[in-house]
C-alpha positions in Angstrom: 30.9 85.3 24.8 29.7 83.5 21.7 27.1 80.9 22.0 27.4 77.5 20.3 24.8 77.4 17.5 22.1 74.9 18.1 21.9 71.8 15.9 18.7 71.6 13.9 16.3 69.1 15.2 15.7 66.1 13.0 12.1 65.9 11.8 10.2 63.1 13.3 9.5 61.6 9.9 13.2 61.5 8.9 14.6 58.0 9.0 17.4 57.3 11.5 20.7 56.2 9.9 22.6 54.9 12.9 22.1 52.8 16.0 22.4 54.6 19.3 24.1 52.9 22.3 22.9 53.4 25.8 25.5 53.2 28.5 26.4 54.9 31.8 30.2 54.7 31.5 33.0 53.9 29.1 33.1 50.2 29.9 29.4 49.8 29.4 29.8 51.6 26.0 32.5 49.2 24.9 30.5 46.2 25.9 27.3 47.5 24.3 29.2 48.3 21.0 30.7 44.8 21.0 27.3 43.2 21.5 25.7 45.3 18.7 28.5 44.5 16.2 28.4 40.7 16.7 24.6 40.6 16.6 23.4 38.8 13.5 20.6 41.3 12.9 23.2 44.1 12.9 25.3 42.4 10.2 22.2 41.8 8.1 21.2 45.5 8.5 24.6 46.7 7.4 24.5 44.5 4.3 21.0 45.7 3.4 21.9 49.3 3.9 25.0 49.0 1.8 23.0 47.2 -0.9 20.1 49.7 -1.0 22.5 52.7 -1.1 21.6 56.4 -0.3 18.9 56.6 -3.0 15.6 54.9 -3.6 14.4 52.8 -0.8 17.7 53.2 1.0 17.0 56.9 1.4 13.9 56.1 3.4 15.5 53.2 5.4 15.3 53.6 9.2 18.2 51.5 10.6 16.9 50.9 14.1 13.5 49.8 12.7 15.3 47.5 10.2 17.3 45.9 13.1 14.1 45.4 15.1 12.4 43.8 12.1 15.3 41.4 11.5 15.4 40.5 15.2 11.6 39.7 15.1 12.0 37.5 12.0 14.8 35.5 13.8 12.6 35.1 16.9 9.7 33.8 14.8 11.9 31.1 13.2 13.3 30.2 16.6 9.7 29.7 17.8 8.9 27.4 14.8 7.2 29.9 12.5 8.7 29.4 9.0 6.3 31.7 7.2 8.9 34.4 6.5 11.5 31.8 5.4 9.0 30.1 3.0 8.0 33.5 1.6 11.6 34.5 1.1 12.4 31.3 -0.8 9.3 31.5 -3.0 10.0 35.1 -3.9 13.7 34.4 -4.6 12.7 31.5 -6.9 10.4 33.8 -8.8 13.1 36.5 -9.1 15.6 33.9 -10.3 13.1 32.7 -12.9 12.7 36.2 -14.2 16.5 36.6 -14.3 16.7 33.3 -16.3 14.2 34.5 -18.8 15.9 37.9 -19.3 19.3 36.4 -19.7 18.1 33.9 -22.3 16.4 36.7 -24.2 19.7 38.7 -24.2 21.5 35.6 -25.4 19.2 35.0 -28.3 19.5 38.6 -29.4 23.3 38.5 -29.2 25.2 39.1 -32.4 28.4 37.4 -31.6 29.0 33.8 -30.4 31.0 34.8 -27.3 28.1 37.0 -26.1 25.6 34.3 -26.9 27.6 31.8 -24.8 28.0 34.2 -21.9 24.3 35.0 -21.6 23.2 31.4 -22.0 25.7 30.3 -19.4 24.5 32.9 -16.9 20.9 32.2 -17.7 21.3 28.5 -17.1 23.1 29.2 -13.9 20.1 31.3 -12.8 17.8 28.5 -13.7 19.8 26.0 -11.6 19.7 28.4 -8.6 15.9 28.7 -9.1 15.6 24.9 -9.0 17.8 24.6 -5.9 15.7 27.2 -4.2 12.5 25.4 -4.9 14.0 22.1 -3.7 14.9 23.8 -0.4 11.4 25.1 -0.1 10.0 21.7 -0.8 12.2 20.2 1.9 11.0 22.7 4.5 7.4 22.1 3.6 7.7 18.3 3.5 10.7 17.2 5.5 11.9 13.6 4.6 10.9 10.8 7.0 13.5 8.3 8.0 12.2 4.8 8.7 14.3 2.5 10.9 13.6 -1.2 11.1 13.5 -2.9 14.5 16.8 -4.4 15.4 16.9 -8.0 16.5 19.6 -8.1 19.2 19.4 -11.9 19.4 21.4 -12.1 16.2 24.4 -10.3 17.5 25.4 -6.6 17.3 23.5 -4.6 14.7 23.7 -1.0 13.4 20.8 0.9 11.7 22.0 3.1 8.8 19.3 4.9 6.8 16.8 2.2 7.4 19.1 -0.7 6.6 20.3 -3.1 9.4 24.0 -4.0 9.2 25.0 -7.1 11.1 28.3 -6.9 12.8 30.7 -9.9 12.4 31.0 -11.9 15.7 34.2 -11.5 17.6 36.7 -14.4 18.0 35.6 -14.8 21.6 32.0 -15.1 20.5 33.0 -17.7 17.8 34.8 -19.9 20.3 31.8 -19.7 22.7 29.5 -20.7 19.9 31.6 -23.8 19.1 31.6 -24.8 22.8 27.9 -24.3 23.2 26.7 -25.9 19.9 29.3 -28.0 18.1 31.0 -29.3 21.3 28.1 -31.7 21.9 28.9 -33.4 18.6 32.6 -33.4 19.2 32.4 -34.8 22.8 34.2 -38.2 22.8 32.2 -39.5 25.7 31.0 -43.1 26.4 29.0 -44.8 23.7 25.3 -45.2 24.3 23.8 -48.6 25.0 22.1 -50.3 22.0 18.4 -49.7 21.7 16.2 -52.8 22.3 13.8 -51.7 19.6 16.4 -52.3 16.9 18.9 -55.0 17.8 20.5 -54.7 14.3 22.0 -51.4 15.5 23.8 -53.2 18.3 27.6 -52.8 18.6 29.9 -55.1 16.7 31.5 -56.2 19.9 28.3 -57.5 21.4 27.1 -59.5 18.4 29.9 -60.4 15.9 32.7 -60.7 18.4 35.0 -63.7 17.8 34.6 -66.5 20.2 38.3 -67.6 20.1 40.6 -64.9 21.2 44.2 -65.2 20.4 46.6 -65.2 23.3 
């Protein structure tokens, strides 16, 4: 009877290259695998591992520790700590600035016009990305403040848009009610008021200048 050769134990210092799932049965294994695959930190870890490759820093990359680090960063942002995000943006802007300078140097050293245009176009694109990254960082550090004026509901329906109050046009029902409440008093054909005693010149024509001889 032959014995199965024992697998060599992995040294404690050797980085782990895979995530291990803990489950008691097949159904738990499927659920655990699904949760790991859809987790955002797992997707980020897969991209980082593929980018680093098997050499350099990628050779010393421990996948479970990478996933734990990514999960901790996300938890910090969820708790309101933007330190890591601000550092990432600042470092990215610096890297883009270095890329911009290098591409401009390559363009200025180009011998042919098409190479010159290609390097200059890529360099200016890196410069634009650097500027956009710094603008994003400035927005995080100093978020814009929106001021809204107090709406006066006595003047009809109003809407506040970016600090500007827009007055809504009154409806036909409101216009008719407005005429009845305001202009109706002037249009009311009621009985004429009695002449004022303080100014008899304002008396009615019928009371003063009425003809004495009425035609029959």
